[in-house]
ROLUM-788203 format. One record per residue (C-alpha): residue in three letters; chain; x, y, z. Coordinates in nm, 3 decimals, m for minus. Example, Ala and Ser with C-alpha at 12.3 -4.5 7.8 and 13.67 -1.06 7.14 Angstrom:
<pts>
(pt "ala"; "A"; (1.230; m0.450; 0.780))
(pt "ser"; "A"; (1.367; m0.106; 0.714))
</pts>
This chain:
<pts>
(pt "met"; "A"; (0.885; 3.626; m2.155))
(pt "asn"; "A"; (0.734; 3.305; m2.304))
(pt "leu"; "A"; (0.684; 2.983; m2.108))
(pt "asp"; "A"; (0.951; 2.801; m2.310))
(pt "gln"; "A"; (1.193; 3.082; m2.234))
(pt "gln"; "A"; (1.120; 3.054; m1.858))
(pt "ile"; "A"; (1.162; 2.688; m1.871))
(pt "asp"; "A"; (1.486; 2.721; m2.066))
(pt "glu"; "A"; (1.631; 2.989; m1.808))
(pt "ala"; "A"; (1.539; 2.767; m1.529))
(pt "ile"; "A"; (1.700; 2.461; m1.655))
(pt "ser"; "A"; (1.998; 2.608; m1.828))
(pt "pro"; "A"; (2.228; 2.640; m1.510))
(pt "ile"; "A"; (2.162; 2.273; m1.410))
(pt "ala"; "A"; (2.206; 2.155; m1.789))
(pt "ser"; "A"; (2.530; 2.352; m1.825))
(pt "val"; "A"; (2.690; 2.201; m1.506))
(pt "ile"; "A"; (2.579; 1.841; m1.611))
(pt "ser"; "A"; (2.707; 1.893; m1.962))
(pt "glu"; "A"; (3.030; 2.025; m1.843))
(pt "val"; "A"; (3.087; 1.700; m1.633))
(pt "ile"; "A"; (2.965; 1.463; m1.896))
(pt "phe"; "A"; (3.122; 1.605; m2.194))
(pt "phe"; "A"; (3.465; 1.689; m2.026))
(pt "ser"; "A"; (3.709; 1.738; m2.320))
(pt "val"; "A"; (4.070; 1.728; m2.381))
(pt "his"; "A"; (4.233; 1.938; m2.660))
(pt "val"; "A"; (4.372; 1.725; m2.945))
(pt "ala"; "A"; (4.476; 1.828; m3.285))
(pt "gly"; "A"; (4.282; 2.152; m3.246))
(pt "leu"; "A"; (3.960; 2.004; m3.152))
(pt "asp"; "A"; (3.790; 1.951; m2.808))
(pt "val"; "A"; (3.736; 1.573; m2.774))
(pt "pro"; "A"; (3.484; 1.456; m2.513))
(pt "val"; "A"; (3.648; 1.176; m2.298))
(pt "ile"; "A"; (3.305; 1.001; m2.286))
(pt "ala"; "A"; (3.344; 0.910; m2.668))
(pt "phe"; "A"; (3.675; 0.730; m2.598))
(pt "trp"; "A"; (3.514; 0.554; m2.295))
(pt "leu"; "A"; (3.277; 0.397; m2.535))
(pt "ile"; "A"; (3.515; 0.333; m2.811))
(pt "thr"; "A"; (3.774; 0.169; m2.567))
(pt "ala"; "A"; (3.488; m0.063; m2.451))
(pt "gly"; "A"; (3.433; m0.170; m2.813))
(pt "leu"; "A"; (3.798; m0.240; m2.857))
(pt "val"; "A"; (3.830; m0.427; m2.523))
(pt "phe"; "A"; (3.517; m0.654; m2.588))
(pt "ser"; "A"; (3.609; m0.731; m2.945))
(pt "leu"; "A"; (3.949; m0.859; m2.836))
(pt "tyr"; "A"; (3.824; m1.031; m2.525))
(pt "phe"; "A"; (3.558; m1.222; m2.732))
(pt "arg"; "A"; (3.803; m1.279; m3.023))
(pt "phe"; "A"; (3.610; m1.065; m3.276))
(pt "pro"; "A"; (3.261; m1.204; m3.229))
(pt "asn"; "A"; (3.159; m0.955; m3.515))
(pt "ile"; "A"; (3.326; m1.159; m3.757))
(pt "arg"; "A"; (3.299; m1.525; m3.604))
(pt "tyr"; "A"; (2.931; m1.524; m3.513))
(pt "phe"; "A"; (2.791; m1.301; m3.799))
(pt "gly"; "A"; (2.661; m1.582; m3.995))
(pt "leu"; "A"; (2.504; m1.749; m3.695))
(pt "ala"; "A"; (2.327; m1.419; m3.593))
(pt "leu"; "A"; (2.150; m1.407; m3.937))
(pt "lys"; "A"; (2.023; m1.752; m3.881))
(pt "ile"; "A"; (1.898; m1.664; m3.528))
(pt "val"; "A"; (1.718; m1.341; m3.637))
(pt "arg"; "A"; (1.527; m1.539; m3.897))
(pt "gly"; "A"; (1.381; m1.752; m3.613))
(pt "gln"; "A"; (1.576; m2.082; m3.705))
(pt "tyr"; "A"; (1.644; m2.161; m3.341))
(pt "thr"; "A"; (1.327; m2.012; m3.175))
(pt "arg"; "A"; (1.043; m2.231; m3.052))
(pt "ala"; "A"; (0.678; m2.094; m3.041))
(pt "asp"; "A"; (0.651; m2.146; m2.658))
(pt "glu"; "A"; (0.948; m1.951; m2.548))
(pt "pro"; "A"; (0.892; m1.670; m2.297))
(pt "gly"; "A"; (0.884; m1.314; m2.395))
(pt "asp"; "A"; (0.697; m1.051; m2.595))
(pt "leu"; "A"; (0.882; m1.009; m2.937))
(pt "thr"; "A"; (1.030; m1.225; m3.202))
(pt "his"; "A"; (1.415; m1.191; m3.278))
(pt "phe"; "A"; (1.331; m0.985; m3.579))
(pt "gln"; "A"; (1.081; m0.766; m3.395))
(pt "ala"; "A"; (1.333; m0.699; m3.109))
(pt "leu"; "A"; (1.601; m0.599; m3.359))
(pt "ser"; "A"; (1.365; m0.373; m3.557))
(pt "ala"; "A"; (1.245; m0.209; m3.235))
(pt "ala"; "A"; (1.620; m0.163; m3.122))
(pt "leu"; "A"; (1.713; m0.018; m3.466))
(pt "ser"; "A"; (1.412; 0.229; m3.464))
(pt "gly"; "A"; (1.579; 0.399; m3.178))
(pt "thr"; "A"; (1.930; 0.415; m3.361))
(pt "val"; "A"; (1.869; 0.425; m3.727))
(pt "gly"; "A"; (1.753; 0.770; m3.819))
(pt "val"; "A"; (1.860; 1.133; m3.861))
(pt "gly"; "A"; (2.209; 1.045; m3.735))
(pt "asn"; "A"; (2.270; 0.818; m4.032))
(pt "ile"; "A"; (2.119; 1.090; m4.282))
(pt "ala"; "A"; (2.254; 1.414; m4.133))
(pt "gly"; "A"; (2.523; 1.305; m3.894))
(pt "val"; "A"; (2.742; 1.122; m4.162))
(pt "ala"; "A"; (2.722; 1.434; m4.390))
(pt "val"; "A"; (2.832; 1.645; m4.093))
(pt "ala"; "A"; (3.121; 1.408; m4.026))
(pt "ile"; "A"; (3.252; 1.421; m4.399))
(pt "ser"; "A"; (3.199; 1.786; m4.427))
(pt "ile"; "A"; (3.420; 1.864; m4.128))
(pt "gly"; "A"; (3.663; 1.564; m4.114))
(pt "gly"; "A"; (3.676; 1.484; m4.500))
(pt "pro"; "A"; (3.597; 1.142; m4.642))
(pt "gly"; "A"; (3.839; 0.980; m4.402))
(pt "ala"; "A"; (3.604; 1.036; m4.121))
(pt "met"; "A"; (3.380; 0.757; m4.246))
(pt "phe"; "A"; (3.653; 0.509; m4.223))
(pt "trp"; "A"; (3.650; 0.569; m3.847))
(pt "met"; "A"; (3.297; 0.569; m3.822))
(pt "met"; "A"; (3.295; 0.221; m3.980))
(pt "leu"; "A"; (3.568; 0.098; m3.739))
(pt "ala"; "A"; (3.382; 0.219; m3.451))
(pt "gly"; "A"; (3.060; 0.035; m3.582))
(pt "ile"; "A"; (3.256; m0.290; m3.615))
(pt "leu"; "A"; (3.387; m0.255; m3.258))
(pt "gly"; "A"; (3.045; m0.151; m3.133))
(pt "met"; "A"; (2.903; m0.489; m3.243))
(pt "ala"; "A"; (3.088; m0.664; m2.945))
(pt "thr"; "A"; (2.963; m0.414; m2.694))
(pt "lys"; "A"; (2.601; m0.455; m2.814))
(pt "met"; "A"; (2.641; m0.846; m2.787))
(pt "val"; "A"; (2.752; m0.811; m2.424))
(pt "glu"; "A"; (2.489; m0.574; m2.302))
(pt "cys"; "A"; (2.194; m0.748; m2.482))
(pt "thr"; "A"; (2.305; m1.087; m2.357))
(pt "leu"; "A"; (2.299; m0.957; m2.003))
(pt "gly"; "A"; (1.964; m0.770; m2.085))
(pt "val"; "A"; (1.798; m1.114; m2.130))
(pt "ala"; "A"; (2.000; m1.290; m1.872))
(pt "tyr"; "A"; (1.869; m1.061; m1.601))
(pt "arg"; "A"; (1.529; m0.971; m1.726))
(pt "arg"; "A"; (1.211; m1.011; m1.514))
(pt "ile"; "A"; (0.895; m1.191; m1.629))
(pt "asn"; "A"; (0.617; m0.993; m1.485))
(pt "ala"; "A"; (0.295; m1.160; m1.341))
(pt "asp"; "A"; (0.105; m1.047; m1.665))
(pt "gly"; "A"; (0.363; m1.217; m1.883))
(pt "thr"; "A"; (0.527; m0.896; m1.995))
(pt "val"; "A"; (0.906; m0.846; m1.959))
(pt "ser"; "A"; (1.121; m0.590; m1.782))
(pt "gly"; "A"; (1.490; m0.584; m1.873))
(pt "gly"; "A"; (1.793; m0.373; m1.931))
(pt "pro"; "A"; (2.085; m0.230; m1.771))
(pt "met"; "A"; (1.920; m0.118; m1.449))
(pt "his"; "A"; (1.837; m0.500; m1.387))
(pt "tyr"; "A"; (2.162; m0.653; m1.470))
(pt "ile"; "A"; (2.364; m0.361; m1.302))
(pt "his"; "A"; (2.156; m0.417; m0.977))
(pt "lys"; "A"; (2.131; m0.793; m0.975))
(pt "gly"; "A"; (2.460; m0.881; m1.148))
(pt "leu"; "A"; (2.689; m0.652; m0.940))
(pt "thr"; "A"; (2.493; m0.757; m0.610))
(pt "glu"; "A"; (2.573; m1.124; m0.693))
(pt "arg"; "A"; (2.930; m1.054; m0.722))
(pt "gly"; "A"; (2.949; m0.886; m0.377))
(pt "phe"; "A"; (2.895; m0.518; m0.486))
(pt "thr"; "A"; (2.586; m0.506; m0.272))
(pt "arg"; "A"; (2.587; m0.119; m0.259))
(pt "leu"; "A"; (2.745; m0.025; m0.595))
(pt "gly"; "A"; (2.494; m0.218; m0.784))
(pt "pro"; "A"; (2.179; m0.065; m0.664))
(pt "val"; "A"; (2.346; 0.283; m0.678))
(pt "leu"; "A"; (2.448; 0.256; m1.035))
(pt "ala"; "A"; (2.123; 0.098; m1.138))
(pt "thr"; "A"; (1.919; 0.389; m0.990))
(pt "leu"; "A"; (2.166; 0.636; m1.163))
(pt "phe"; "A"; (2.120; 0.462; m1.491))
(pt "ser"; "A"; (1.741; 0.467; m1.475))
(pt "ile"; "A"; (1.749; 0.846; m1.373))
(pt "phe"; "A"; (1.972; 0.912; m1.663))
(pt "gly"; "A"; (1.743; 0.713; m1.900))
(pt "ile"; "A"; (1.440; 0.911; m1.816))
(pt "gly"; "A"; (1.632; 1.234; m1.870))
(pt "ala"; "A"; (1.759; 1.102; m2.208))
(pt "ser"; "A"; (1.418; 1.004; m2.328))
(pt "ile"; "A"; (1.306; 1.379; m2.335))
(pt "thr"; "A"; (1.253; 1.381; m2.707))
(pt "leu"; "A"; (1.119; 1.723; m2.749))
(pt "phe"; "A"; (1.392; 1.794; m3.003))
(pt "gln"; "A"; (1.275; 1.489; m3.208))
(pt "val"; "A"; (0.916; 1.638; m3.226))
(pt "asn"; "A"; (1.053; 1.979; m3.319))
(pt "gln"; "A"; (1.276; 1.819; m3.596))
(pt "ala"; "A"; (0.994; 1.628; m3.727))
(pt "phe"; "A"; (0.764; 1.954; m3.745))
(pt "thr"; "A"; (1.055; 2.141; m3.915))
(pt "gln"; "A"; (1.070; 1.869; m4.188))
(pt "phe"; "A"; (0.701; 1.850; m4.222))
(pt "ser"; "A"; (0.651; 2.232; m4.244))
(pt "glu"; "A"; (0.902; 2.264; m4.513))
(pt "ala"; "A"; (0.761; 1.992; m4.719))
(pt "thr"; "A"; (0.394; 2.097; m4.678))
(pt "gly"; "A"; (0.387; 2.454; m4.576))
(pt "phe"; "A"; (0.194; 2.358; m4.267))
(pt "his"; "A"; (0.298; 2.587; m3.976))
(pt "asp"; "A"; (0.065; 2.491; m3.685))
(pt "gly"; "A"; (0.313; 2.362; m3.448))
(pt "leu"; "A"; (0.066; 2.290; m3.152))
(pt "thr"; "A"; (m0.166; 2.088; m3.363))
(pt "phe"; "A"; (0.126; 1.897; m3.506))
(pt "gly"; "A"; (0.256; 1.831; m3.158))
(pt "ile"; "A"; (m0.089; 1.708; m3.036))
(pt "val"; "A"; (m0.123; 1.473; m3.338))
(pt "thr"; "A"; (0.233; 1.348; m3.280))
(pt "ala"; "A"; (0.160; 1.281; m2.923))
(pt "phe"; "A"; (m0.154; 1.108; m2.988))
(pt "ala"; "A"; (0.009; 0.887; m3.249))
(pt "val"; "A"; (0.287; 0.786; m2.998))
(pt "gly"; "A"; (0.025; 0.728; m2.727))
(pt "leu"; "A"; (m0.174; 0.493; m2.923))
(pt "val"; "A"; (0.120; 0.267; m2.971))
(pt "ile"; "A"; (0.300; 0.296; m2.637))
(pt "ile"; "A"; (m0.007; 0.251; m2.424))
(pt "ala"; "A"; (m0.083; m0.062; m2.616))
(pt "gly"; "A"; (0.250; m0.195; m2.505))
(pt "val"; "A"; (0.584; m0.316; m2.645))
(pt "arg"; "A"; (0.430; m0.599; m2.852))
(pt "val"; "A"; (0.264; m0.313; m3.070))
(pt "ile"; "A"; (0.580; m0.106; m3.062))
(pt "gly"; "A"; (0.751; m0.422; m3.205))
(pt "val"; "A"; (0.479; m0.470; m3.473))
(pt "val"; "A"; (0.497; m0.108; m3.574))
(pt "ala"; "A"; (0.879; m0.102; m3.588))
(pt "gln"; "A"; (0.888; m0.438; m3.793))
(pt "ala"; "A"; (0.677; m0.256; m4.043))
(pt "leu"; "A"; (0.816; 0.076; m4.067))
(pt "val"; "A"; (1.193; 0.030; m4.006))
(pt "pro"; "A"; (1.257; m0.207; m4.298))
(pt "leu"; "A"; (1.026; m0.013; m4.532))
(pt "met"; "A"; (1.205; 0.323; m4.457))
(pt "ala"; "A"; (1.541; 0.166; m4.483))
(pt "phe"; "A"; (1.441; 0.009; m4.807))
(pt "val"; "A"; (1.324; 0.329; m4.973))
(pt "tyr"; "A"; (1.650; 0.521; m4.855))
(pt "leu"; "A"; (1.883; 0.246; m4.953))
(pt "ala"; "A"; (1.714; 0.166; m5.282))
(pt "ala"; "A"; (1.728; 0.526; m5.406))
(pt "gly"; "A"; (2.086; 0.544; m5.266))
(pt "phe"; "A"; (2.180; 0.222; m5.476))
(pt "ile"; "A"; (2.033; 0.359; m5.793))
(pt "ile"; "A"; (2.242; 0.673; m5.752))
(pt "leu"; "A"; (2.557; 0.482; m5.692))
(pt "cys"; "A"; (2.486; 0.274; m6.002))
(pt "leu"; "A"; (2.460; 0.605; m6.194))
(pt "his"; "A"; (2.791; 0.713; m6.054))
(pt "val"; "A"; (2.935; 0.347; m6.056))
(pt "glu"; "A"; (3.266; 0.472; m6.218))
(pt "gln"; "A"; (3.323; 0.694; m5.919))
(pt "val"; "A"; (3.245; 0.455; m5.642))
(pt "pro"; "A"; (3.598; 0.283; m5.633))
(pt "ala"; "A"; (3.751; 0.632; m5.607))
(pt "ala"; "A"; (3.513; 0.724; m5.327))
(pt "phe"; "A"; (3.619; 0.418; m5.120))
(pt "val"; "A"; (3.978; 0.501; m5.190))
(pt "ser"; "A"; (3.910; 0.864; m5.070))
(pt "ile"; "A"; (3.768; 0.720; m4.747))
(pt "val"; "A"; (4.071; 0.495; m4.686))
(pt "val"; "A"; (4.330; 0.733; m4.788))
(pt "gly"; "A"; (4.164; 1.030; m4.610))
(pt "ala"; "A"; (4.151; 0.832; m4.282))
(pt "phe"; "A"; (4.544; 0.841; m4.277))
(pt "ala"; "A"; (4.619; 1.161; m4.466))
(pt "pro"; "A"; (4.878; 1.404; m4.306))
(pt "glu"; "A"; (4.677; 1.701; m4.415))
(pt "gly"; "A"; (4.302; 1.711; m4.372))
(pt "val"; "A"; (3.989; 1.913; m4.343))
(pt "ser"; "A"; (4.015; 1.941; m3.976))
(pt "gly"; "A"; (4.338; 1.832; m3.803))
(pt "gly"; "A"; (4.447; 1.569; m4.057))
(pt "val"; "A"; (4.436; 1.193; m3.947))
(pt "ile"; "A"; (4.365; 1.280; m3.582))
(pt "gly"; "A"; (4.083; 1.517; m3.689))
(pt "ala"; "A"; (3.918; 1.265; m3.920))
(pt "met"; "A"; (3.959; 1.003; m3.638))
(pt "ile"; "A"; (3.792; 1.214; m3.379))
(pt "ile"; "A"; (3.509; 1.338; m3.584))
(pt "gly"; "A"; (3.440; 0.976; m3.719))
(pt "leu"; "A"; (3.441; 0.835; m3.376))
(pt "gln"; "A"; (3.221; 1.079; m3.217))
(pt "arg"; "A"; (2.951; 1.043; m3.492))
(pt "ala"; "A"; (2.972; 0.668; m3.464))
(pt "val"; "A"; (2.888; 0.695; m3.096))
(pt "tyr"; "A"; (2.587; 0.926; m3.148))
(pt "ser"; "A"; (2.474; 0.699; m3.429))
(pt "asn"; "A"; (2.473; 0.337; m3.312))
(pt "glu"; "A"; (2.455; 0.388; m2.928))
(pt "ala"; "A"; (2.683; 0.087; m2.854))
(pt "gly"; "A"; (2.777; 0.108; m2.484))
(pt "ile"; "A"; (2.490; 0.327; m2.384))
(pt "gly"; "A"; (2.294; 0.039; m2.274))
(pt "ser"; "A"; (1.944; 0.164; m2.407))
(pt "ala"; "A"; (1.910; m0.105; m2.689))
(pt "ser"; "A"; (1.922; m0.384; m2.435))
(pt "ile"; "A"; (1.587; m0.271; m2.284))
(pt "ala"; "A"; (1.427; m0.350; m2.617))
(pt "his"; "A"; (1.624; m0.654; m2.677))
(pt "ser"; "A"; (1.524; m0.812; m2.338))
(pt "ala"; "A"; (1.164; m0.842; m2.437))
(pt "val"; "A"; (1.252; m1.120; m2.700))
(pt "lys"; "A"; (1.112; m1.464; m2.703))
(pt "thr"; "A"; (1.392; m1.687; m2.596))
(pt "arg"; "A"; (1.518; m1.909; m2.314))
(pt "glu"; "A"; (1.882; m1.839; m2.439))
(pt "pro"; "A"; (2.016; m1.504; m2.346))
(pt "ser"; "A"; (2.316; m1.547; m2.583))
(pt "ser"; "A"; (2.063; m1.593; m2.882))
(pt "glu"; "A"; (1.961; m1.226; m2.844))
(pt "gly"; "A"; (2.316; m1.099; m2.786))
(pt "leu"; "A"; (2.432; m1.247; m3.103))
(pt "val"; "A"; (2.134; m1.094; m3.293))
(pt "ala"; "A"; (2.206; m0.752; m3.131))
(pt "leu"; "A"; (2.555; m0.748; m3.275))
(pt "leu"; "A"; (2.370; m0.711; m3.626))
(pt "glu"; "A"; (2.250; m0.363; m3.508))
(pt "pro"; "A"; (2.566; m0.149; m3.530))
(pt "phe"; "A"; (2.635; m0.339; m3.859))
(pt "ile"; "A"; (2.309; m0.228; m4.000))
(pt "asp"; "A"; (2.317; 0.110; m3.866))
(pt "thr"; "A"; (2.671; 0.215; m3.930))
(pt "ile"; "A"; (2.818; m0.027; m4.178))
(pt "val"; "A"; (2.511; m0.042; m4.425))
(pt "val"; "A"; (2.313; 0.287; m4.388))
(pt "ser"; "A"; (2.586; 0.526; m4.282))
(pt "thr"; "A"; (2.816; 0.385; m4.545))
(pt "met"; "A"; (2.544; 0.428; m4.805))
(pt "thr"; "A"; (2.505; 0.797; m4.720))
(pt "ala"; "A"; (2.872; 0.853; m4.708))
(pt "leu"; "A"; (2.934; 0.709; m5.058))
(pt "ile"; "A"; (2.650; 0.915; m5.203))
(pt "val"; "A"; (2.755; 1.249; m5.059))
(pt "ile"; "A"; (3.110; 1.172; m5.176))
(pt "val"; "A"; (3.032; 1.069; m5.539))
(pt "thr"; "A"; (2.796; 1.343; m5.597))
(pt "gly"; "A"; (3.030; 1.593; m5.434))
(pt "ala"; "A"; (2.736; 1.735; m5.232))
(pt "tyr"; "A"; (2.958; 1.776; m4.924))
(pt "lys"; "A"; (3.157; 2.038; m5.104))
(pt "ile"; "A"; (2.859; 2.266; m5.189))
(pt "pro"; "A"; (2.909; 2.592; m4.996))
(pt "gly"; "A"; (2.647; 2.697; m4.756))
(pt "leu"; "A"; (2.505; 2.352; m4.694))
(pt "ser"; "A"; (2.513; 2.151; m4.372))
(pt "gly"; "A"; (2.381; 1.835; m4.214))
(pt "ile"; "A"; (2.073; 1.700; m4.381))
(pt "glu"; "A"; (2.090; 1.948; m4.646))
(pt "ile"; "A"; (2.387; 1.796; m4.778))
(pt "thr"; "A"; (2.226; 1.450; m4.810))
(pt "ser"; "A"; (1.914; 1.606; m4.958))
(pt "ala"; "A"; (2.118; 1.783; m5.218))
(pt "ala"; "A"; (2.304; 1.463; m5.290))
(pt "tyr"; "A"; (1.977; 1.272; m5.364))
(pt "ala"; "A"; (1.822; 1.568; m5.527))
(pt "ser"; "A"; (2.115; 1.569; m5.792))
(pt "val"; "A"; (1.949; 1.247; m5.933))
(pt "phe"; "A"; (1.588; 1.259; m5.805))
(pt "pro"; "A"; (1.470; 1.631; m5.778))
(pt "trp"; "A"; (1.160; 1.522; m5.595))
(pt "phe"; "A"; (1.355; 1.310; m5.335))
(pt "pro"; "A"; (1.386; 1.593; m5.076))
(pt "asn"; "A"; (1.014; 1.531; m5.023))
(pt "val"; "A"; (1.046; 1.158; m4.979))
(pt "leu"; "A"; (1.341; 1.240; m4.747))
(pt "ala"; "A"; (1.121; 1.479; m4.529))
(pt "val"; "A"; (0.872; 1.188; m4.497))
(pt "ala"; "A"; (1.147; 0.932; m4.412))
(pt "val"; "A"; (1.274; 1.177; m4.138))
(pt "ile"; "A"; (0.948; 1.215; m3.974))
(pt "leu"; "A"; (0.892; 0.830; m3.969))
(pt "phe"; "A"; (1.245; 0.768; m3.829))
(pt "val"; "A"; (1.176; 1.031; m3.569))
(pt "tyr"; "A"; (0.836; 0.877; m3.491))
(pt "thr"; "A"; (0.985; 0.532; m3.452))
(pt "thr"; "A"; (1.266; 0.673; m3.232))
(pt "met"; "A"; (1.018; 0.836; m3.012))
(pt "leu"; "A"; (0.815; 0.507; m2.975))
(pt "thr"; "A"; (1.137; 0.322; m2.876))
(pt "trp"; "A"; (1.279; 0.578; m2.637))
(pt "ser"; "A"; (0.927; 0.609; m2.468))
(pt "tyr"; "A"; (0.944; 0.245; m2.399))
(pt "tyr"; "A"; (1.297; 0.289; m2.253))
(pt "ser"; "A"; (1.175; 0.562; m2.035))
(pt "val"; "A"; (0.873; 0.359; m1.917))
(pt "lys"; "A"; (1.102; 0.071; m1.820))
(pt "cys"; "A"; (1.350; 0.300; m1.621))
(pt "trp"; "A"; (1.052; 0.460; m1.449))
(pt "thr"; "A"; (0.894; 0.130; m1.341))
(pt "tyr"; "A"; (1.237; 0.022; m1.217))
(pt "leu"; "A"; (1.230; 0.325; m0.980))
(pt "ala"; "A"; (0.871; 0.352; m0.890))
(pt "gly"; "A"; (0.760; m0.018; m0.909))
(pt "glu"; "A"; (0.577; m0.237; m1.169))
(pt "ser"; "A"; (0.211; m0.135; m1.163))
(pt "tyr"; "A"; (m0.038; m0.084; m1.444))
(pt "trp"; "A"; (m0.157; 0.249; m1.308))
(pt "val"; "A"; (0.197; 0.376; m1.254))
(pt "glu"; "A"; (0.303; 0.282; m1.599))
(pt "leu"; "A"; (m0.032; 0.419; m1.765))
(pt "gly"; "A"; (0.012; 0.749; m1.556))
(pt "tyr"; "A"; (0.373; 0.790; m1.677))
(pt "lys"; "A"; (0.280; 0.727; m2.032))
(pt "val"; "A"; (0.012; 1.004; m2.021))
(pt "val"; "A"; (0.240; 1.266; m1.879))
(pt "tyr"; "A"; (0.508; 1.154; m2.125))
(pt "cys"; "A"; (0.268; 1.208; m2.425))
(pt "leu"; "A"; (0.146; 1.555; m2.277))
(pt "leu"; "A"; (0.500; 1.665; m2.266))
(pt "leu"; "A"; (0.570; 1.549; m2.624))
(pt "ser"; "A"; (0.274; 1.746; m2.751))
(pt "thr"; "A"; (0.472; 2.054; m2.662))
(pt "gly"; "A"; (0.765; 1.971; m2.866))
(pt "ala"; "A"; (0.683; 2.142; m3.174))
(pt "val"; "A"; (0.603; 2.486; m3.035))
(pt "val"; "A"; (0.887; 2.519; m2.775))
(pt "ser"; "A"; (1.250; 2.591; m2.833))
(pt "met"; "A"; (1.439; 2.492; m2.519))
(pt "asn"; "A"; (1.806; 2.467; m2.579))
(pt "ala"; "A"; (1.884; 2.384; m2.229))
(pt "thr"; "A"; (1.646; 2.094; m2.230))
(pt "ile"; "A"; (1.814; 1.947; m2.543))
(pt "glu"; "A"; (2.158; 2.009; m2.377))
(pt "phe"; "A"; (2.026; 1.829; m2.069))
(pt "ala"; "A"; (1.889; 1.525; m2.279))
(pt "asp"; "A"; (2.206; 1.484; m2.467))
(pt "ser"; "A"; (2.403; 1.480; m2.133))
(pt "met"; "A"; (2.180; 1.219; m1.984))
(pt "phe"; "A"; (2.209; 1.011; m2.288))
(pt "phe"; "A"; (2.587; 0.984; m2.251))
(pt "ala"; "A"; (2.573; 0.959; m1.880))
(pt "met"; "A"; (2.395; 0.613; m1.927))
(pt "ala"; "A"; (2.721; 0.482; m2.063))
(pt "ile"; "A"; (2.914; 0.544; m1.722))
(pt "pro"; "A"; (2.729; 0.288; m1.507))
(pt "asn"; "A"; (2.653; 0.064; m1.799))
(pt "val"; "A"; (3.017; 0.010; m1.915))
(pt "ile"; "A"; (3.138; m0.031; m1.559))
(pt "ala"; "A"; (2.887; m0.325; m1.526))
(pt "leu"; "A"; (2.992; m0.481; m1.869))
(pt "tyr"; "A"; (3.340; m0.487; m1.767))
(pt "ile"; "A"; (3.257; m0.675; m1.435))
(pt "leu"; "A"; (3.014; m0.909; m1.587))
(pt "gly"; "A"; (3.207; m0.968; m1.909))
(pt "pro"; "A"; (3.342; m1.318; m1.802))
(pt "gln"; "A"; (2.987; m1.451; m1.739))
(pt "val"; "A"; (2.877; m1.329; m2.087))
(pt "lys"; "A"; (3.182; m1.500; m2.253))
(pt "ser"; "A"; (3.086; m1.822; m2.080))
(pt "glu"; "A"; (2.724; m1.807; m2.192))
(pt "ile"; "A"; (2.809; m1.710; m2.538))
(pt "glu"; "A"; (3.079; m1.992; m2.584))
(pt "gly"; "A"; (2.831; m2.253; m2.424))
(pt "tyr"; "A"; (2.548; m2.161; m2.634))
(pt "val"; "A"; (2.766; m2.172; m2.970))
(pt "ala"; "A"; (2.897; m2.510; m2.859))
(pt "arg"; "A"; (2.561; m2.646; m2.814))
(pt "ile"; "A"; (2.434; m2.545; m3.153))
(pt "arg"; "A"; (2.750; m2.686; m3.308))
(pt "ser"; "A"; (2.721; m2.992; m3.134))
(pt "gly"; "A"; (2.353; m3.053; m3.232))
(pt "lys"; "A"; (2.223; m3.007; m2.881))
(pt "ile"; "A"; (2.036; m2.717; m2.997))
(pt "arg"; "A"; (1.856; m2.783; m3.315))
(pt "arg"; "A"; (1.700; m2.574; m3.587))
(pt "val"; "A"; (1.310; m2.571; m3.569))
(pt "ala"; "A"; (1.300; m2.692; m3.916))
(pt "asp"; "A"; (1.497; m3.002; m3.812))
(pt "asp"; "A"; (1.264; m3.075; m3.538))
(pt "ala"; "A"; (0.964; m3.037; m3.766))
(pt "ala"; "A"; (1.106; m3.277; m4.014))
(pt "asn"; "A"; (1.205; m3.523; m3.751))
(pt "ala"; "A"; (0.830; m3.504; m3.609))
(pt "asp"; "A"; (0.689; m3.577; m3.955))
</pts>
């Protein structure tokens, strides 16, 4: 028996039990629906109503903030607003937007995309809440670096409100879940599969070592370098993917209105590919949760490293994340697979559908898509390695050697990802990912009123002129 099979057998019983608990399902419209998905969607609905739809009211202000209009050079933190947003997006924008959307439409029909879009809009409010708290409760370390995220606001925030036992327990659980979720061996394996198909290179061990080395160079250097890399790669990858998609839509421009109609009509159709309106809703909501991570809490770890003295400023920037991830990138994918009819091609699934859609206009694009997938996976590994380190140092303590040792072990583990096939490990990591949402959302509900006060106060100070744009201050100085 191979080593990976031995590991798989050892982990499998534990992974199965955890998976059954986290993904407890109810049977609806012939489908098994994980309750955890509705736990997250409900949070998005509650916060959208409680904050009176900040996804609409504050969208324009968020664009101004991410461009640095209100950020002074001397503000504490590691990343600019744009770098923090790019780093967080590098953990969410990826294969889910390319393959996951195609899966949703092939199973639930075009109407599934309507529910994905709705979930993305609702998720904007959840991201705003968790990322505001991430900055509000972050810790500036002695060396000037920042540690923040749900483990900090769960611990400190709940303790301040009298939950002296619950806060530390939930924060510890979140950190454990975060470390488990960051086991990205599947990401390495997926990248190797795409690379192998595109190039014919089949040495998985060499690929794994090179990948781990490339990840190690960046994560050992710290979050500032992660931010710089993400700032460069994420917009570039998104531009190539969206630009090619835009050309395809232009060539099928007469079919685009019908595609939008099919998305809306299919969302409420009594008959559908899988369970009619209920089936389309369930499939769309599930895929959106996987895609934008709203409510998981992970993104607030990256956003907490931002340069700002105003926690609300990054909360508003963070609401752009689900919009870019789901409304822009995922909708583009959906329209392309619909107008080209690729989702109807027999025998294709997942990324094969999207690849076929692009290849219908650009026969060479599958090779470009393979490169994009590898880069998306790479940036995802960078971001999740950072999340993992911060969860570990919360548990083990802030120390250069503790952090460095963990990063080395993490990279050694990554190097095996292309040569092992550990189904149980993947199941375990998925379970841990969604388990993060349980302690996180509990804390968001408890701390929501604090966020509302901070957001409204910050916006009021901007509108009254107490917080001025950097350009206005420079003009007055001259």
